[in-house]
Every structure is written in C-alpha cells, then in structure tokens.
C-alpha positions in Angstrom: 4.4 24.5 13.7 0.7 24.9 13.7 -1.6 24.5 10.8 -3.7 27.2 12.3 -0.9 29.5 11.1 -1.5 28.3 7.6 1.5 26.0 7.2 1.1 23.3 4.6 3.2 20.4 3.3 6.3 21.2 1.2 5.1 21.8 -2.4 7.1 20.7 -5.4 9.5 18.6 -3.3 9.3 15.5 -5.6 9.8 15.0 -9.3 8.4 12.3 -11.7 11.3 9.8 -11.2 11.1 10.2 -7.4 7.4 9.5 -7.5 7.8 6.4 -9.7 10.4 5.1 -7.2 8.0 5.7 -4.3 5.3 3.8 -6.2 7.5 0.7 -6.7 8.8 0.9 -3.2 5.3 1.2 -1.8 4.4 -2.2 -3.2 7.7 -3.6 -1.8 8.5 -6.3 -4.4 11.1 -8.3 -2.4 9.1 -8.0 0.8 5.8 -9.0 -0.8 7.4 -12.0 -2.5 9.2 -13.2 0.7 6.4 -12.6 3.2 3.3 -13.4 1.1 4.3 -16.2 -1.3 3.9 -19.0 1.3 0.4 -17.6 2.2 -0.6 -17.4 -1.5 0.7 -20.9 -2.2 -1.1 -22.2 0.8 -4.3 -20.7 -0.6 -4.1 -21.5 -4.3 -1.1 -23.9 -4.7 0.5 -23.7 -8.2 -2.0 -21.2 -9.4 -0.1 -18.3 -7.7 0.9 -16.8 -11.1 -2.8 -16.9 -12.2 -3.9 -15.1 -8.9 -1.4 -12.4 -9.5 -2.3 -12.0 -13.1 -6.1 -11.9 -12.6 -5.7 -9.4 -9.7 -3.3 -7.2 -11.8 -6.1 -6.5 -14.4 -8.6 -4.9 -11.9 -5.7 -3.4 -9.9 -4.8 -1.4 -13.1 -8.4 -0.3 -13.2 -8.0 1.1 -9.6 -4.7 2.7 -10.6 -6.5 4.4 -13.5 -9.2 5.6 -11.1 -6.5 7.1 -8.9 -4.9 8.7 -12.0 -8.1 10.3 -13.2 -9.2 11.5 -9.7 -5.8 13.0 -8.9 -6.2 15.2 -12.0 -9.2 17.0 -10.6 -8.5 16.9 -6.8 -5.0 17.1 -5.4 -5.3 16.1 -1.7 -2.9 14.3 0.7 -6.0 12.3 1.9 -6.5 10.9 -1.7 -9.4 8.5 -1.6 -10.6 10.0 1.7 -11.2 13.3 -0.2 -12.4 11.8 -3.5 -14.9 9.4 -2.1 -16.2 12.0 0.3 -16.8 14.4 -2.5 -18.4 11.9 -5.0 -20.2 9.1 -3.1 -20.8 10.3 0.5 -18.7 11.9 3.2 -19.3 8.9 5.5 -17.9 6.5 2.8 -15.0 9.0 2.3 -14.1 8.9 6.0 -14.3 5.1 6.1 -12.1 5.0 2.9 -9.5 7.1 4.7 -9.9 5.1 7.9 -9.4 1.8 6.1 -6.1 3.0 4.8 -5.1 4.3 8.3 -6.0 1.0 10.0 -4.4 -1.3 7.3 -1.2 0.8 7.4 -1.1 0.7 11.1 -1.5 -3.1 11.2 1.2 -3.3 8.6 3.7 -1.6 10.9 3.7 -4.8 12.9 3.4 -7.1 9.8 6.3 -5.3 8.1 8.6 -4.6 11.1 8.8 -8.2 12.2 10.3 -9.4 8.9 12.6 -6.4 8.9 13.9 -7.6 12.2 14.1 -11.3 11.3 15.8 -10.6 8.0 18.4 -8.4 9.7 19.1 -11.2 12.2 19.2 -13.8 9.5 22.2 -12.0 8.0 24.2 -13.0 11.1 22.6 -16.2 12.3 19.7 -18.1 10.7 18.6 -19.4 14.1 18.0 -16.0 15.5 15.5 -15.1 12.7 12.9 -17.3 14.3 13.1 -15.5 17.7 9.9 -13.4 17.7 10.9 -11.3 20.6 14.3 -10.4 19.2 12.9 -9.9 15.7 10.3 -7.5 17.2 13.1 -5.5 19.0 15.3 -5.2 15.9 12.2 -4.5 13.7 11.1 -1.7 16.1 14.6 -0.2 15.8 14.2 0.0 12.0 10.7 1.4 12.4 11.9 4.2 14.6 14.8 5.0 12.1 12.2 5.3 9.3 10.0 7.4 11.5 12.8 9.9 11.9 13.5 9.9 8.2 9.8 10.6 7.4 9.8 13.3 10.0 12.8 14.9 8.3 10.8 15.8 5.2 9.9 14.6 1.7 13.3 15.2 0.2 15.2 13.2 2.8 12.5 10.5 2.5 13.0 10.1 -1.2 16.8 10.1 -1.0 16.7 7.2 1.5 14.1 5.5 -0.8 16.3 5.8 -3.9 19.2 4.1 -2.1 17.2 1.3 -0.6 15.0 0.5 -3.5 17.9 0.9 -6.0 19.9 -1.8 -4.4 16.8 -4.0 -3.9 15.8 -3.8 -7.6 19.4 -4.5 -8.8 19.5 -7.7 -6.7 16.0 -8.8 -7.9 16.9 -8.2 -11.5 20.1 -10.3 -11.1 18.2 -13.2 -9.6 15.4 -13.0 -12.2 18.1 -13.6 -14.9 19.9 -16.4 -12.8 16.5 -18.2 -12.2 15.9 -18.3 -16.0 19.1 -20.3 -16.5 18.8 -22.5 -13.4 18.6 -26.2 -14.3 18.2 -28.2 -11.0 14.4 -27.6 -10.8 11.7 -29.2 -8.7 9.2 -29.2 -11.6 8.9 -28.1 -15.2 7.1 -24.8 -16.1 3.5 -25.3 -17.0 1.2 -22.8 -18.7 -1.7 -24.2 -16.7 -0.4 -22.1 -13.8 -2.1 -19.2 -15.5 -5.4 -20.9 -15.9 -8.5 -21.1 -13.7 -8.4 -24.8 -13.4 -5.9 -24.8 -10.5 -8.3 -22.9 -8.2 -10.6 -24.6 -5.7 -13.8 -23.0 -7.0 -14.7 -19.3 -6.9 -14.2 -19.0 -3.2 -10.6 -20.4 -3.6 -10.0 -17.9 -6.4 -11.3 -15.0 -4.2 -9.1 -15.9 -1.3 -6.1 -16.0 -3.7 -7.1 -12.7 -5.2 -7.4 -11.1 -1.7 -3.8 -12.1 -0.9 -2.7 -10.9 -4.4 -4.2 -7.5 -3.6 -1.9 -7.3 -0.6 1.1 -7.9 -3.0 0.2 -4.9 -5.0 -0.9 -2.6 -2.2 1.2 0.5 -1.7 1.6 2.0 -5.2 -1.0 4.6 -4.2 1.5 6.3 -1.9 2.0 8.6 -4.9 -1.5 10.1 -4.3 -0.8 10.7 -0.6 2.3 12.6 -1.7 0.4 14.7 -4.3 0.6 18.0 -2.3 4.4 17.6 -2.3 4.9 16.6 -6.0 5.7 18.8 -9.0 3.0 18.8 -11.7 1.1 16.5 -9.4 -2.1 16.3 -11.4 -0.2 14.3 -14.1 2.7 12.8 -12.1 1.0 11.0 -9.3 -1.4 9.0 -11.4 1.2 8.1 -14.1 3.7 7.0 -11.4 1.1 4.8 -9.8 0.4 3.1 -13.2 4.1 2.6 -13.9 4.6 1.2 -10.3 1.8 -1.4 -10.8 3.3 -2.5 -14.1 6.9 -2.9 -12.7 5.9 -4.8 -9.6 3.5 -7.1 -11.7 6.5 -8.2 -13.8 8.7 -8.8 -10.7 5.9 -10.7 -8.9 5.2 -13.0 -11.9 8.9 -13.8 -12.5 9.6 -14.7 -8.9 6.3 -16.6 -8.4 7.0 -18.7 -11.4 10.6 -19.2 -10.2 9.2 -20.4 -6.8 6.9 -22.9 -8.6 9.8 -24.2 -10.8 12.7 -24.3 -8.3 11.2 -25.0 -4.9 9.1 -28.0 -3.8 5.8 -27.5 -1.9 7.6 -28.8 1.3 10.3 -26.2 1.0 7.8 -23.4 0.6 5.8 -24.7 3.6 8.8 -25.1 5.9 10.1 -21.6 5.1 6.9 -19.6 5.1 8.5 -16.3 6.3 11.6 -16.7 4.3 10.8 -18.2 0.9 12.9 -15.8 -1.1 16.1 -16.6 0.9 15.6 -20.3 0.2 15.0 -19.6 -3.5 18.3 -17.6 -3.6 20.2 -20.4 -1.9 18.9 -22.9 -4.5 19.8 -20.6 -7.4 23.1 -19.4 -6.1 24.4 -21.6 -3.2 26.4 -19.8 -0.6 25.8 -16.2 -1.7 22.3 -16.3 -3.1 20.4 -16.6 0.2 22.3 -13.8 1.8 21.9 -11.4 -1.1 18.1 -12.0 -1.3 17.9 -11.5 2.5 19.5 -8.1 2.0 17.0 -7.3 -0.8 14.1 -8.3 1.5 15.4 -6.4 4.4 15.9 -3.2 2.3 12.4 -3.7 0.7 10.8 -4.1 4.1 12.4 -1.1 5.5 11.6 0.9 2.3 7.9 -0.1 2.5 7.7 0.8 6.2 8.8 4.3 5.0 6.1 4.5 2.3 3.4 3.1 4.6 4.3 5.7 7.2 3.9 8.4 4.5 0.5 7.0 3.6 -0.9 6.8 7.1 0.5 10.2 8.3 -0.6 12.1 5.2 -4.1 10.6 5.5 -4.2 11.6 9.2 -2.9 15.0 8.3 -5.7 15.5 5.8 -8.3 14.3 8.4 -6.8 16.6 11.1 -6.9 19.5 8.6 -10.5 18.8 7.9 -11.4 18.4 11.6 -12.7 14.9 11.0 -10.0 13.7 13.5 -8.3 15.7 16.3 -7.1 19.0 14.6 -3.6 18.5 16.1 -3.0 15.9 13.5 -3.1 18.6 10.9 -0.1 20.5 12.4 2.9 20.8 10.2 6.5 21.2 11.5 7.9 24.7 10.9 11.2 23.5 9.4 10.6 20.1 7.9 7.1 20.7 6.5 5.9 17.3 7.8 2.8 16.4 9.8 4.8 15.9 13.0 2.0 15.2 15.4 0.5 12.5 13.1 4.0 10.9 12.8 4.5 10.9 16.5 1.0 9.4 17.2 1.4 6.7 14.6 4.9 5.9 16.0 3.6 5.5 19.5 0.6 3.3 18.5 2.8 1.1 16.4 5.4 0.6 19.1 2.6 -0.5 21.5 1.3 -2.9 18.9 4.9 -4.4 18.5 4.9 -5.3 22.1 1.4 -6.8 22.0 2.3 -8.8 18.9 4.6 -11.0 20.9 1.6 -12.6 22.5 0.2 -13.6 19.1 2.7 -16.4 18.2 5.4 -16.9 15.6 6.3 -14.5 12.8 4.6 -16.7 10.3 1.3 -16.8 12.2 1.3 -13.0 12.7 2.0 -12.4 9.0 -0.8 -14.8 7.7 -3.6 -13.2 9.7 -2.3 -9.6 9.2 -2.0 -10.0 5.5 -5.6 -11.3 5.1 -7.0 -8.6 7.4 -5.2 -5.9 5.5 -6.5 -7.4 2.3 -10.1 -6.9 3.4 -9.4 -3.2 4.2 -7.5 -2.6 1.0 -10.5 -4.0 -1.0 -12.8 -1.5 0.7 -10.9 1.7 0.0 -9.7 0.6 -3.5 -13.2 -0.4 -4.4 -14.7 2.9 -3.2 -12.0 4.9 -5.2 -12.9 3.0 -8.3 -16.6 4.0 -7.9 -15.6 7.6 -7.1 -13.8 7.9 -10.5 -16.9 6.7 -12.4 -19.1 9.2 -10.6 -16.7 12.1 -10.9 -16.3 11.5 -14.7 -19.9 10.4 -15.4 -20.7 13.4 -17.6 -17.6 12.9 -19.7 -17.6 9.1 -20.2 -19.4 9.3 -23.6 -17.3 12.1 -25.0 -14.5 9.7 -26.1 -13.7 6.0 -26.2 -10.7 6.6 -24.0 -12.8 8.3 -21.3 -15.4 5.5 -21.4 -12.8 2.7 -21.2 -10.1 4.1 -19.0 -12.1 6.6 -16.9 -15.3 4.5 -16.6 -15.5 0.8 -17.5 -12.1 -0.3 -16.3 -12.2 1.5 -12.9 -15.8 0.2 -12.5 -14.8 -3.4 -13.1 -11.8 -2.9 -10.8 -14.2 -1.6 -8.0 -16.7 -4.5 -8.5 -13.8 -7.0 -8.4 -12.5 -5.5 -5.1 -16.0 -5.7 -3.5 -16.5 -9.2 -4.8 -13.3 -10.6 -3.3 -14.1 -8.8 0.0 -17.5 -10.6 0.3 -16.4 -13.9 -1.3 -13.3 -14.3 0.9 -15.1 -13.7 4.3 -16.1 -17.3 4.6 -12.6 -18.6 3.7 -10.6 -16.5 6.2 -9.7 -17.3 9.8 -11.7 -15.8 12.6 -8.7 -13.7 13.7 -8.3 -12.3 10.2 -12.0 -11.4 9.8 -12.1 -9.9 13.4 -9.0 -7.7 12.7 -10.2 -6.7 9.3 -13.9 -5.9 10.0 -13.3 -4.8 13.6 -10.7 -2.3 12.4 -13.1 -0.8 10.0 -16.0 -0.7 12.5 -13.8 1.2 15.0 -13.8 4.1 12.5 -17.5 4.7 13.1 -16.7 6.3 16.5 -14.6 9.2 15.3 -16.7 9.5 12.1 -20.0 10.1 14.0 -18.3 12.2 16.7 -16.9 14.7 14.3 -19.9 14.6 12.1 -22.0 15.7 15.1 -19.4 18.4 15.9 -20.1 19.9 12.5 -16.9 19.4 10.5 -17.2 21.0 7.1 -15.9 17.9 5.5 -19.4 16.5 5.9 -20.8 19.4 3.7 -18.5 18.9 0.7 -18.3 20.6 -2.7 -19.2 17.9 -5.2 -16.3 16.6 -7.3 -17.2 16.8 -11.0 -14.6 16.3 -13.8 -16.5 18.7 -16.2 -14.9 21.6 -14.2 -12.0 21.1 -11.8 -13.3 22.5 -8.5 -11.5 23.6 -5.4 -13.3 22.8 -2.2 -15.6 25.6 -1.1 -14.5 25.2 2.4 -11.1 25.8 4.1 -10.5 24.3 7.5 -11.0 26.9 10.3 -8.0 29.1 10.8 -6.1 27.9 7.8 -4.8 30.3 5.1 -6.2 29.2 1.8 -3.2 29.9 -0.3 -1.0 27.8 1.9 -3.3 25.1 3.1 -4.0 24.4 -0.6 -0.4 25.0 -1.7 -0.7 22.3 -4.3 -3.5 24.1 -6.2 -2.5 26.1 -9.3 0.5 23.8 -10.2 1.0 23.5 -13.9 -0.9 20.5 -15.3 -1.2 18.7 -18.6 -4.9 18.3 -18.3 
C-alpha cells in the first residue's frame, strides 16, 4: 500500500475517449446550468449568454496552457507541479492548494443539489428540506467515494454511464427548446453584447460565475499519470471538453432567457433546469431534466474527488503535505489515504452546512468563493505556460499565439476578474474564498522549513523536456514516475 515501496498510480488505464468524457463530466453541464443560472441571471440579467461567451475565450487560453504544459510535465498535481517549476514553488503550492480547497468546498455545494434533485423525483416539497437533502447528498457522495477508491477504470465506466444519459437528455431538450413557441420573450442578439452589463464590475462578477460553469475540464490533467499517450491526450481532451460544454451552456442559457420569465428564474433558483423542462415538455420534461441534473451532479462529484485526491497524492509524494497522502492502494492503485481524508472532511462540512441556511443560499456563496480560487490557479497556470515556452514562442506563429499570447491573455483575464469582483461579492463569499487560500500558508511554510525537495525544483523548460531531478524519499524512480516514457506525438 505504501508509496515508500515505490507504488504509483495505474498507468495507461484511460484512453482518449475516456478522457474526453471525463473533461465534459468535470464541467458538469446539467448541474452547472441548474445550480448556477439563477446566480448568473441575478448578477448580469439577460446578459448571461454574453458572460459565458466572453469567459469561454480566455478559458480556452487556459485550456491551451494546460495542453502545452502537459506535453512537457506529466504530473497528477498538474498546475501544482507546473507553476512550482516555472514561477516559484510557493506559487505552485498555492496553486495546488487553491484546487484542493475549491474542490473540498464543492463537495458541499455539489452534494446538496444531488440530494435535493433525488428527492424532487419523488416529491417536489422534499427538495427544499436542507437537512434531508444533505443526508441523501452525503449518501451519493459516499457512493462516489467508493467508486473513486476502486480505481481509474471503474471510475470511468461509472462516468460513461452517468454522463452518457445526461448528454442524451440535454441534447433532446436543446432540440425541443428550439421548436418551443410559448415563450416569455423573443430572442435578442443584444444578449451577447456588453451593453447589458452594469459596468466593468458587473461584467467581472458575471465572468467569475461563468468561470465556475466551466471549471472541472482540467480533471484530465490530474489523471495524466493514468492516461495512455498522456502528453497529447490530456490537453486535447481538455480543449474538446471546454468546446462541448460551451455549446451546451449557450443553448440552455438562451433557452432560459427565451422561455422563462425573470420571476420564474428567481423563484426556482436551485432548480431552474427542471422548471425549463416543465415549460418545454409539460408532465415529463421536468422529471427528465431532474434526472439529468442528478446524474450530472453525481458525475461531477466523482471528477472533483479525482482532482482533489490526485492533487493531495502529488503533494504527499513530494512531502509538501503529510507523506501518508502519497500512499497508493496495493490492489486498486488509488491514493486511498487522500480519498479517506477528503471523505471525512467533506462529511463534517455537510453537517456544518445545515447551519448556513437554504440550499440556494449555500450555493450562491460557495459558487462565488470557488470562482475566486479557480481564478487563482487557472491564472497561474496560464503564466506558467508562457514562462515554460518563452524560448520557443518566436519559432512559429502557432507557438506564439497558442502557447504564448492566448494563455497570457487568459491568465490576465483570470487575475482581473479576481480583483474586480472582490468589491461585488458578499462578505461570506470573500471570507470563504480568500480565507481558504490563506489557510494554505500554514502547510506551505511548515514543509518548506522541513526541507521538502519540491522547494528546490528542476526548472521546466519546453526547449528540452525535463524529468524532475528529485524523486521523493524512498520512492522507486521507475514506478513513482510510471507515466514518463509513454509514447508521445510531441
């Protein structure tokens, strides 16, 4: 079981199609639309399609950064490793910590809707019971915990089933919405313009929420050590994932604007998609979209668990967090200690969340707080790509645009919405977002003083693909870096 005996994650477990499915599931199209639309409409009104469009462009820049970085450093920690080896190890640790904290907060933000959607299938009234929703959501969370514990192959099989059904239902309703005639308002191209925003601060708050919509596609990078031909596959899958969910988000956000009134959106803030389904297909529509949201939520709980546990695994392996987190199960090849720890912390948070209010209140603050943390680690990864490829940017137009300019603009955008939105968010959201990041200073400084080799990294330079000069104490190089040496197109 111990990493000290040289055990690594299961190499070559996932193929290209599996990885694309994980990228789409990570962004959780149905869940994001259901849980976040009311928050986005509350922030920017009818400009929701514009916020998603203008956030998609820099988000593609970040996806390109991940794609370029994964070619030269395959690591389950992803931005934690890349930022540490290009900008500074302290920034690298905070990048990894931002993912860990945002994912842990999401365990509550995601499990509550999973519970309420499950209850809504049987009785609409039960869906508003926060305590019961928490209990059912916790049961789903534990089920996904066990699936993730069972290994990468079991995880992706469960994902194929859940996401497959979800995407079929969403595609059906995208078509039905197009032919729906009993609409609240007519389509208007101005929904894609800047004129609908309440100044730059209003635009920034909308973009921060939109960043939460997209978040999760980068699970492919955390699975890189378990993916075949990972130097090519993980980045490509992330880009495809962003493209697919962008189309779904735009179609359904436009449908919400057209079909539902502002009052309907406001009164059903945690269940917008079900109301949309009922309007489009009375009787069956609401139930089918509730099923889609439930499956999407459970599926994204699974991908989020992968992200946080693989990140903690990389930190434990590098001795920047307790080394036990780097232990891998003998049979399942999963970081079992990290999975158990995350499970225990999340279950405690579920219980505490009952004191915070309704499902809608919890979602609103959690989404904004997570948005701040996402902006930090995505922004740092964008800068890391530019630094890693700086000597190659002028060798071709493609390198300059896709490996330099676009990731740089994506990074600057992420930092801008972080700063600009601070004044717009609630005190609770800012406290959770910034406080969660600040808490990472404690383990960072502690393990830095203890002399972790992570804080003396080999620089990451795209001109020659480097393996790290260090191997964590006691690990067997060939196994702790089982992903190195895989065939690559680059």
